[in-house]
N, C-alpha and C positions, 0 to 999 in steps of 0.2 A: 844781747844775749851776754852773760859773763865765762869769760877763758881763763883760767891759769897756764901758765908752760910752766913744767916743773920736770926735772929730770933726777933729781936726789932719792938716794932711795930711801925712806923712812922706818919703814918696819914695824908697825902698830904705834910707834911712840910720832904724833904731829898728823896724824894722816888728816886726810878734808873728807867732809862729810855735805851732802847737802840738807841734812836737817829736817828730811822729807820736806819743806816746803818749794813753794816756785816751781812747780814740775815741768820741766821743758824746757824752762828758762837758765837751764844751768847747764856749762860743760866745765871738763879737763881735759886741756889739751896736752900732749906728751911731743916735747920735739926734740927725739935726743941723737946727736949726734953722731954719724955714722963715717966710721973708720977708714973701712974701704969696702968695695966693690960687693956683691955677696950675699947668702941666702942666713936669713937669722930665726931662732925660734924666737917669739917673737910673747914676755911675759907679764901679766900684769899683777901684783899684790895688789891686797883689800883686806880689811876688818870684818872678818865673817859674824854674824850672831842671827839668832831666829829673827829677828825684828828686822834685817836689809831684804833688800828687793831682791827679788830671785830671776828680774828680765832686765838686767840693763846694758844698754845698748851701747857695745864697744865697736867705733869703727878703723879699718887698720888702711891708712892710705902710703901703700906703695909703688915702687916702680912700674909694677902688671897691670896699678889700677888701685882698687878698693875693695873690701871685707867685712859684713858686718857680721859679729860676734855678739850673741848675747849670755850673758854672763849670773849665776846661782850665787848671789854674795849669803844666804843663809848653807852654803856647803862649806864644810874647811877647804881652804887651797889646795890642792895634791902635791903641789910639789913643794917639799921638804915647811909644810903648811904656812907656805908667805904665798906661793905663785901661783897663777892657772896660767897653761901655754893658752896664748889665740890662734896658733897655728905658727906656720913656714912659712917666711916672704921675702924677695928678693927686695933689697933695695941699693939704691946707687949711690957710692960715696958724694959726701957734703950733695944728697940731693934733697929733695923738696919732702920728703915720707915722713908722717908722723902719726901720732893714736888719739880718737876725738871720744869719750866719754861722753852720756848726756844722761840727765833722771828724764825725759822725755818717756814715754810713758809707765812710769813705774807707781808703785804706791806705797813702799815702805822707804826707809832707808837707803841712800844711795852712798859707799866709804870706795875713795882712791887714797892707796898709798906711794907706791912706785911703778917705776917701770923698767923691765931688764930686756936686751937686747942681747941672745947667747948663740953665737955662731951653728949653722946648723950640725958641722960636723964634732961641734964640742958639745952640741945637745943630744946629739944622738950616740957619741957615744958616751956616755953617765944614764943615757936610759938603756943602754947595753949593758954596762956595768952592774946596774941595779939590778936588772932580770936576771943574770948569774947568780947573786943572792939571796935572789926570792924567786926561788923556782916554780910557786904557784902565778906569782904574778909574769913569769916568762912566759908558761901554758897560756895566759889570760892574753895577754900581748900578741902571741899567734893567733889567737883566734879570733881576737879585731881586726888582724890583718886580714885575715881570711874570708871577714864576714865583709872588709870595707872592698874586697877586690871581687867580691860576688856582688854587691851592692852597685858598684862601680860596672859590672859587666851589668846587669839588669836595668841599668839607666840608659846606658850604649843601647840596647837592642830592645829593650821594652818598647811597649806603645808611648807615642808623646804626645801628653796632652796639653790644648789649647789655652792658649795662658792671653791674659790682657788685663788692662790697666782698669782700676776701677775706687771709689770711693765708698766712704761707708760711717756711718756716724759714731762719734765715741760712744762709750757704755754709761754716759753720763752726761745728756745733752744740758746746754744751759745758755741764759744770754751772752753777751759779750757787751765788754766796755768800749769806748769813742777811742780808738789811737791816733792824740792828737797829732796833725800835720804829717800822719801817716805812719808815725815813730810806733813800735812796737812797745818802747817802757815807758812812754809817755800818757796814760792813758787817762780817763776822763769818764764822766756819767756813763752807766748800765743800759744800754738801750734793750727793750723787750724786743722779741722775734714779732715779726707783724710782715704785712702786706702795703704798699702804698695804695691810703684813704683815695688817691683821685681816680685810681682805675674801678673800683670794686663798689658797689650800696651794702654789703654785707660783706665783713671779713671772714674765713675762713677758721676756725678755732684750729690754737695748736697744742696738743697735747702738753704738758710739762714735762713729762720725760721723754717724749722725741722734738726732733731738729725742727721741722717746719719742712724739709725738704721735698717728702711727699705729697703734702699740701699743696705747696708750690708747683708742683707738677701736673695734678690736678687741677689746678685753676687752669694753668698753661693750656693742658689739655681739654680743657671743658669747652663741653657743644655751645655754652651759654657767655665762652670771651670769644668774641666772634676775631676779635686781634690777629691772633695767630693763624689763622686759617687765613685771612685775608695778605697778612704779608707773605705766609709761603705761596700759596695759589701767585702772587706778585713776583717772586723770585721765579718762581718756575716759569710763570710766561715771558719774565726775562730774560733766562737761559735759553728760550727757545728760540726770543724772534729779535734778544738784541736790544731791545728794552724792554721796561715794563709797563703795564695801565699804569700803575705809578713812578714815573723814573724813578724816583730819589729811594731807589729800592731801600737804601740803608736807614731815613729817614719818611719816616711813615704819619709822623705828627702834625702840627701846623706850622712847623718851619720849612715841611716837605713843600713838594709839588702836588698838589692834586690830581685823581684820577681823570686818564682821559675816557673809561667807561666807569663809572660806578658801578651801572647795575649792572653790568657783566662779571668785574671784582665780585660784589655781590654772590652774586649767582654759582659763581666758581667755587667760592668759599663754602658758601651751603650744602651745593653736590659734595664738596671732598669732604666735608665735617660726614655728610649723611654717606657716603659710601665708604665710613670706619679708615679716614683719610688714607689712601692708599692712592700711594702717588703714581704710579704704574695706571691707574684707571685717569687718573688727572691728565694725565699726560699722552696718554690714547686719545682722551676724549678732545684735547686742543688739536692733537696732531691729524687728527681727524675732520677736521673745520677745513670751511673752503679759504679761510683767512689764513691758514697757517698755508694754503697751496698756493699761495698768491706767488707769481714769479717778481723779482728782479725790477723794477721802472721808475721811472723819471719821476719823479714827483709831481703833484701839480701846483701851482702858483701858491693855490689857497690854503696849502698845505705841505710847504716845504719840507719840514724837517719830520712827515710820516706820522703824525699824530694819533688819527686816525685807522693807523694801520692799513691805508687799500693794497700797499703792496707791502710785499719782502723788503726787511732791510739787509742789505747787502754786508756778511760778519769776517772778520777773519777769525779763521782758526786760532784757538788760546792759545797759552802754554803746550799744558799738556796735552789738547788736539793735535797737534802741528809735529810734536816727538812722537805719537803716537802711529802718526799717520806714513812722517817716515819711516818709521820700523816696519811698518804694514805693506810699504809699497815695495821695501827691498828683501821682505822675507824674515827678516831676522826677529822679528815680534815676538815674543813671548805668551800666552795667551794661561801659564799656571795663575792660579789666585790662593791667596790666604798665604801664611807663614814670614816669619820672619822680611821684614824689607831694609833694614840696618846690616848690610854684614860686619861678622865679628859684635854684634852688640848684643849675643845672646836673647837669655828671656828678660821680660821686662821686668824690673824695681824701681820701686819710686825712691828707693832710698840709697840706690847707689849711682852713684855723679860718674863714675867711669867712662859711661856711654857716650856722655859729653864730650870726651877728649876723643870721640872717634870721630869726628866731624871734620876737624883740622888734621889736612893732608887725605882727607878719602876720595876714594879714583870712583867714580861714577861706570856700574861698567855692566849694570843688572842693565837687562833690554825687556823685563817686560810690562806692563804696562804702566803710566806715566803713575797711577793714583797709587803704586808700591814705592816708588824713586821717592830718598830721604827727600825733605826741606826741613833742612837744619835751619837755625838760627841767625849764623853768622857766612856761611857757607852754603848757596848753591848750587843746582846743576846751572852752567852759563847759558843752556840756550831758555830756560826759567828766568835769567837773569835779563835777556835781552829781551823777551814777549811776554813783560808783563803778568809774570807769575803774581799771587797775592801774598798779600801780607798776612801771614802765620802767626803774628802779632796782635791781633785785630781780628775783629769779624769783617769779612768780606762778603756782602752781598751780590755784589758785582764787581770785576775787576775793570782798573782802566786801561786804555786801548789807546798808545802810539806807536808815532812812524817816524823812528829815528836811524840815522846810520849806523847806529851797533848792529841791528837788525840787519840790514844787507850784505852787511860784514860778514857776519855770522853764517849765513848762507853760504857765502861766497867761498871761505877763506877756512871755517873752521874744520877739526879733524873729521869730527862723526858724522858730519853732512858727506864730507866726500867719502870717509870708509863705504857710509849705507848707499851712495853711488855706487861705489865700484861693485857690492854686495848686490846691488840689484840688476848693475850690468849681465853680471856672470847669471843671475836668474835667468833674464833677459836671452843668453844666450843659449840655455841649457835645454833652451824651447824649438824644437825644429818650427822653420819655415823661411819665407823669403824675406828679403830688409823690410820689405816695405807694409806685412804682416806682424813683423817687429816691433815697426814703429807703430800701429794702431796699438797693437798689445801693452806699450810703453806707456801710448796718453791716456786708453782707455784706464790701467792700472794706477795712473798717477792725479789724474784729471778726472775721472769718470765722463770722457768723451773722447770721440776719436779728432782726430787731427784737422783743421779746414783744408782744402788742396793749399794754399800760399806755404801754411806749415809742413805739410808732406813733401812741398820740395823743395824746402829749406835743409830737411833735416837728410834729404837725398841727396842734395849736395855736400852735405857736411861729412855724411859717413862714407861715399864711395862705394865702388862696388863690393872693395870686403873691407869691411869697416874692422879695426882693433876692436880687444876688449876697452881699451881705456877712448876712445871715438864712444864707444857705447855707455860708458861710465860720463863723459862731457856731456855727454843727451841728457841723460838723468839727472846730473845737476842742473844741467840750464831750466829742465822741467822744475826741479823743487824751490830753485829760484825765484818761476815764473808770478805772478801775482795770481792767478787760476788756482794755482796750489795749495795758498796762503787765505782764499777768500772763499765765500760760501754762495751763488745768485740765489 
């Protein structure tokens, strides 16, 4: 992309234009020096005319993040016929603030002249002075401020609409060019939209005025395409059993392993499609089977890897399940659903990059289920790091399972585990009963079983006759650390 750095004021003579070409590829960047920290009124000068774009996107990068403003260049700039205010923002002295103008999404000429930063106090004084000399403008300004205050109240007190990121097709669908070596500007031959010929006997027809996404989705979810259902069923089986009917869940072709039970895989895939791709029905059918209800036992010599699913596989809780279980035992797990999962991020805006800066120094305080825990690219919850959380930069059908020293050290020393053990101990003491009854309750809540005679005796000796809160917390911490807490038989 072409990037120009400007700071001088040209005022209509020598202004820049994109000549209404290369839409989405031209930008202008203003990097003005900031003499001192404070708030400034950011003003942009442009050359207006009827053939100018009316939706020029201008992004202001300031000390508090970034904001995007759209400028209508067919209109006369309201400030001295030269400038338009982009808003008032805070900048730091010698900081990295700048203003970026792009011609992306425009259909007419885009012009850029100059940028001006006016201290807020000076800009406000000028506005007040102008209002006094123009009673009509003064009255209109008061009405605008009143409406803005009313709008702010309505936004704060009114119903909140749910928002989500989504994609949509461009107004003009078209074929694209090969990016040689992946470089945006190095373009080769135009490639028509289509599908892999080796996967289909009959190619779906893509209308010339559509992108082809709908046709691709119809093909993926078609009842005549067995691959999608087979891959999905295999992944569900792997999630439930610890290994798939095809063990290479991410490699389903000739380079992957063959299914151990091909007829079973085809049966489940066919049923899945016939039941309307209903995941709950699929899971219900699998968990009601005798195979699912088998216990963990020693594998026979003929099938040491349990490829035939003669018995259940012993599985460790994954990172999400481990965190949720610890919080559930301590009583701190919140079952709230929906809403933002990143504190301070606000609404989702694909064009706003300020949310990306939140991950640096982010403190994970939320105690909702782990599905709501932010999974940043550069900073991960430490429990997720230790216990093989999935790679968010790629599609992962089955996570790695490692056994390394940092996992034991995390459970022994991390403040999160210590705090949850203390919360669980308070929960235990809040319930009436003898020490033995409380020990049994702690084991049931933590391990899903009662203690053995030997375990009960050891707990009695550790706690003594009148155990303190700290002793109960140590007992709970010990159960968090034990293998039975982390593994499912």
